[in-house]
C-alpha positions, 0 to 999 in steps of 0.5 A, a space after each residue: 682904276 677907270 675902265 679906260 686906264 685898264 684897257 690900256 694897261 691889258 692891251 700893253 701886257 698884251 703885246 708884251 707877253 713873250 714866246 718863252 711861254 708854251 705856245 697854248 698857254 700864250 695863247 690862253 691868255 692873250 684871249 683873256 686878255 682881249 676878253 677881258 678888254 671886250 668886257 671892260 668895253 661895253 661896261 663903258 656906257 654908250 649914247 643910243 644908235 637913233 634909226 628910222 624904223 619901217 613907218 619912219 618913227 625914231 626908234 633908239 637902237 643899241 649902238 655896239 649891234 648896229 656898229 657889229 652886224 648893222 642891225 638895228 636892235 631895239 632899246 627901250 627907254 631906260 634900258 641899262 644894258 642891250 638884251 643882245 649885246 650887253 653893252 652898257 647904254 647911256 640915257 643922258 641929254 
């Protein structure tokens, strides 16, 4: 199963969780499903975010760190994962 399909299935399961289960158990299940979705999303490689440093030089940054925190976490050529958030990086042309 591809990650995107698994994410869709997990979202559907999360949406149909009924109130027949006690509230704490339901909350824990939804939290676990949310964590699984986030982990699958991080496993999908994203292209590096290009930004200019203080000296106007182009640098490769983590797209997820930039998107979530507006921070420019520098990536080095060939780095497979962001060292801060764990996002998979796609260096292909």
